[in-house]
Each structure stands twice: as C-alpha cells, then as structure tokens.
N, C-alpha and C positions, 0 to 999 in steps of 0.2 A: 420446488424444494421445500419440503415440510419441516418447516423449525428454522432454528438457526444455532450457529456452535463458535463460538471463538476460543479456541485453544491456545495457551501460553505454557511456558515452561512451569509458572507458579501456580496457575488456576484455570479451569476450563468452566465457561459458561455453557449450556447447552437447553435452548427452550422450545415448546411446541405450543401449537395453537396460535389465535388472535383475537384480543380483544377488540381492537383496533387497528387501522393502519393510518400513516401521515405521510402525505406527498411534500410536505413542507417542514423543515427544522422547528421553525417558529410554532406551527402547531403542535409538536409534540413535547415541545419545552413548556408549552402552555399546560398541557394535559398533565405533565409531572409537577408541575408548580403546583396545580390546583389539588394535587393529590387523587387525581381521578384515575391514574392507572401507578402502580409501583414501580414500573421497569418499561423502557424501551429499548428497543435492539434494531440494528439494522446497520444502512450504510448511506453515506453523504457522496454526492459525485463530483468528480475532478472540477468541474465547471461550478461554482458557486450558484451559478445562476439557474442550474438545472433542477430538478424534481428530485428527490430524495426518496429512498426507500426505509421507511422506519416502521415497525411493528411493535405495539404492546402485547407481549405473549400472554396466554392463558396460565403456562407452567414455566417455570424457570430452575434449575438446577445447578447450583456452582459446586464443585468439587476441586479439591488442591492437586495441583499437577498438572500434566498436559491430559489430553484426550487419549486413551488407550485404548484403540477399536480391536475386538476381538480378532481381526485378521484384516489384511491388505487384499480384498477380493480382487479377483482378475477383472480385466476390464476388456471390452474388445477391441480388435485391429484398428489402428487409425492412419491417416495419411494427411499431410499438408496439403491443402487444396488452394490455398491464395497466401500471398505476403503483402501487406498495405503498409507503406509504401514496397515497390519491390526494392531489394538490396542497392540498385545503382541510382535509385531515385534517393533513398533514405542518405547515400554518400553525398549528393548533391545538395540536398537540403542541409546537412551538416555544415558543408563547405561553404554555403550561402550564409549560414547563422554564424560561423566562425567570422567571415567579413563582417558581419555586423556588430559581433562584440568587438572586434578591431577598431570598428569605426566609432565606438563608445555609445551605439543605440541601447545596449544591454550589457551587463556585468557576467550574465548568465541565463541560458535559456536550456530548458531539457527538449531534446528532441526523440520523439517514441515512434515505434513501429508496431505492428500485430501480424501475426499469423492465424489463419484460419484452419481448424483441423476437422475433418470428418470421421465419422467411425462408422463401423460397419453394420453395428446395431446400435440402439439406444444404450447409452451409458448412466448408471446410476449416479445421480450425485454424490450420494454418501459414499459409494465406492471410491469415487475420485477423490472425494476429500479423505477419507480414510489413508489412500496409497499415497497422498501428500504427506500427511501428518506423520507417518509410521516413516517415511524417507527422512524426515527431518531432526536431527538429533535432539533438539530444543523442544520439539512437539507442537511448532507453529501450525496454524491452521485455522480457515474459517470458511464458513459457508453461510450466503444471505439469499433469500428470497427477494428478487428484486419486483415483485407485482406491484408492491404500494407505489412504486414510480411511475405508474399509469399503463395505459392500454399496450402502449410499444414495448414493455417489459415484462408484459403479462406470461407467467410460466418461467421465466429466466432466472437463473441462480447465478451469483458471484460466488466463486469458489477459488482459493488461494492458499498459499502458506507464508505470508507477510513475517521477515525478522524485524520490522521497524515499528519500535513503540510511539506513536503521535504524542500521545498523553496517557497518564493515570491520576486520578484524583482519588484520595481517600481521606474523608475529612478536609482538612486545610492545605494537607500535602499534596502537591503536586510534582510528577515524574516525567521526564520524556526522555527518548534515547535517539537521537537523530543518527541516521546514515547517510553518508554522501562521500563519494571516492570508492573506488570500485578498481579491482584487479582479479584475474582468473585465478582458481585455484590449480595445483597440478598433482599427478600423481607421484612424480618423486620428491620424496621429503625435503630434499636439499633447495630444488627448484622452486618449490611451495614456500619453503622460508626465506628464500630470496625474494619471491615475487612480493610478499607480505611487507616484508623490509623495505624494500623498493617504496611501495605505497606509501608506508607511513612516512618515508623521508620525500617524497614527491611533493616538490612548491606546488605545482599546478592542481593536485588533489588536496592539498592542505588548505589551498585558496575557495576551492570548491565548496569544503566543509566548513570552511567559514562564513559563508554566505548564509548556512544554514542556522549554525547555532546565533550568528548576528541577529536574524530573524526572529528567532525564539527569544533571546534577549530583548529585544525591541517589543515583543508582543507582550510577554510575561513581566518584564520590569514594572510597569505600572500597576500589575495587578497582585505583584507578589513582594514579600519581605523575603530575605535570606535566599534570594536567588543566587545559585552556585551554578556557572557556568565556565567548567574548566577551559584553559585557552588552548590545552594540546589535547589532540584527540588519542585514541588507542584502536589498537586493532581488534575486529571482531571476524569470525570466520562462519560460512555456511558451506554446504557441501559442494557449492558451486564455484563462489567468490570470496576475496575477502572486502571488508569493508572498514572505514574510518568511523568510528564511532565516538559519541560523547555524551557521558550520564548529566543530566540537567536534573536539579531539583529546587523547588521553591516552596513557599508556604502563602496561601492567600490571604490578601488582607481583607478580602468581603468573602464571608463564608457562605454567600448565596450564589456566588458564580459557580457554575456546576459544570461537569465534564463535557457536557453537549455544549455548553458555551464554548469553552475552551476548545473544543475541535473544530467548532466555526471560526474562530479566530486565528487558528494555528493553520489551517490547512487551506490551499493547496501550499505546501511549503515549498523553499526554494530546491529540496531535493527532487522534486517531482515536477517544478512549475519554472523557477528562476527569480531572478532579481535584476532591477526592482521589479516586485509583483506583477503591478498591471500592465508595464509594457509586454513582460515575458508571457502572461496569459492571453494579451492581445495577439500575439506573436502566434503562438499556439492555436488558437482560433482560426487565426487565417490560413496558415501553412498546412495544418493538421486535420484529418479525418476527427471527429469528435471521439473522445476518451470514453465516454460515458461514466463507468464508475472506477475505471483503472486510473489510479494516481489521486482519488477520494480517501474516504476514511471508513472503516468498519469497525462498528463495536457497541456499546452498550452506557446507558445513564440511568439510575436510578431516582426515586422520589427525593433520596437524602443529597442527591448532587454528585453521587461517587459513581465512578465508571472508567472503563477502558476503551482507547482507540487506537487501532493501528493502522499505518498508513496500506491502502489498498495497491499493493505491487505482487509480484511474482503469483500472479492471477489469471483467471480466464472468465468469461461470460459464457453459460451454457444454454444453448437457444431452449425454447420450449419443446422442441421435439427431441431433445437430449441426446440427439446424434450429432451434432455440430456445436463447435465453441471456437471463440476466440480468445489468444492470449496476446497481452502486451507487453513490452519492455522498452525502457527508455534511458537515456546517458546524459548527463548534465554536457553543455558546451560552453566552454570558454575559450579565451583566445588563444590557448595552446594545444586545442583540441584537433585530433587528427581524423578524417573522415573514415579509412579503414579501421582504427582501433576503436571509434565509436560503433560502428555496425558490429565488429566483433564482440564488443560490450554486449549489445543488445542480445545476441546470439547465444551468449553465455546465460545471460539471466534467464531468457527463454527456456534454459535447460531445467530450470526447477519445476515448471508447469508440465514441459512435453516430456521430461524423464519418467514423469510418472503414468505416461500413456504406452501403450504398446504400439509404436510407430512403425509402419513400413515404409519402403521407399515410393 
C-alpha cells in the first residue's frame, strides 16, 4: 500500500513516500526527539514484544473532516475460505475462559477469532478503504503499509474502520474515548432502541467497561493533572453495533510526554486484551493464533509530540498478493459471558469489514 491514511470525523491525515522506516517504537521516538524527521505514521502490534510498522513519510497532508473519496469503487467477488478458530472451537475457548474467570485467575480476557477471505482477482487497497470510509457515518478509516515490520510483512497492508480513539494529544491536552460493552443494532427502530437501553443498563457490560476506564486512570493518573474520567458511560452507535463509551480528558504534567509515548503505555487496553494485563496477555498468547496488528494501534506522532492513535479493530490484513485478506474480531470474556452470545458478537463485528466486500456463498 503506497502511503498512509487516518480518517476521523474531525481531521484526516494522508501521507506519501518514505524518508525512513522503523521496526521499533524506540527508534521512531528517538528520530522524532532529535528532530531528524517531522512526523512518524504507522501501526503498533497487539503484542508489545512484536515488531512495529512505522514510517517517516516524505509528504503529509492534514485536512479538516473525514476523508471523502470521489467514489466507493467496485471490488471483486470474494468468499470466506477459512475461519480460525472454527465457530465450535471458539465457543469451547470462551467456555474455558469463563471457567478461569470464575475461578479468579482473571477478571476479564478478550477472545478473538479471524476469517480469511479470498477474492476472484486482486483488490486495490485504496478501493477497499474507500468503501469502508463511505459506509461509516463518521468517516472512520485507516490504511497502513506493514512492510516496515520486516520480511514477513513485506507488501502487506492493514485496512480498517476503527471507531475507538486510543488517545489524542494536542499540546499538553490528552483525550481518550474507550469503547467496551457491545450489543447488535437492529433494523426495527423500537427493537434497536431497546437493545441500546438494555446495554446501558447491563451490569455485566458496565463492569466490563469499568475495567477499561480503570486502566486508563491507572496509566494517565501519574502523568496528568485534572484527569476527568466519568463514572457513568454513555451509548454510541456504529452501523453494526451499540457500544458503551466514556470520554476521558487530562492535562500532561510533563510536556515532553509524546503521543507515541502514551500509545505505548496505553495499549493493549483491557478492551482488546483483558485485566490484569499481563495474565490476560499471557493467556491470549497461549490459546490463540498470533493477532499480528489486530488489537494494536494505528496513528501518528509529530516532532512536537502531538498525535492521534486509534485502536486497530474492525480491520483486516491484506496479503501482498492483494487477493487474500484476514479479518479479526473479539469480545470481552467475564464471569457472566455466554459462548453463543460471544460468537454472535464477533460475527456482528466482522460485518464492518466483510460488509465492504462483495461476498458470495
């Protein structure tokens, strides 16, 4: 994929070319600190021990509002060719994780699964991204060249439409907008409204959401003054799902703390990993196939330390042949989780990416 794009409701960044690439966040942070480059863009993997995909672009274009492509180009016919794990195995994994949570080993852990999609002919990354952005009322979308992460990722791209802001830093001001707690949307307005109201009243989902806001408070508390973390979440909607959301704001004590620093501290969040963090991460490493960049972070940071990072969800990795892609979705497992409901939640979330494709049976 040539270039980088991060589209949000308030602003879009699109870049082209490369002055250099980095497979560690430390190397990119050092280049920014020394003012050797004005901007770094790219992705951090789900597993903090994995290689990053960061680029110092040749050109960068910031524009107000979301990206508005001229059209949503047609994409080739596609079919699902694999599910990993299979639905039955995902249910068994969830049941086993519920038992571990009830035994007190974990408070929450996120179980994810993926589907592999094959297209009849190569698909242009920018065409798929344009379809995702135009289908999202907020204009959310991102596209990242993963080649800087090493030979395994050469020619691959991460494409998605994440609604979740990990963090935004503007001067000393920091903003987060975590999402956790999910319910499906319905075409019937009354049923849809009822579903949202039930989500907002759900003790299970409120507790799951609190794990995320508690973690943000734990990380940002020592770094910020005037940290405001509301105790009651509110509802937001995407075309596929309702989410519980909480706007978080703070002011950095030390102006040298950059957006890239904060992204590394905050991810992976309990919304995509679990809590306590290390036991949840170790559990995922043991029972799941590598998530690669799903559940990581996508964004940018400039030499002044400002930047925006979103959680890498509602996304797929497009192979170098551009005819095969793999999409992921996950759900938080707590003591009250039901395996059938958790499987259905991942299917609903996969709809964001799969809905942009021309799927055949």
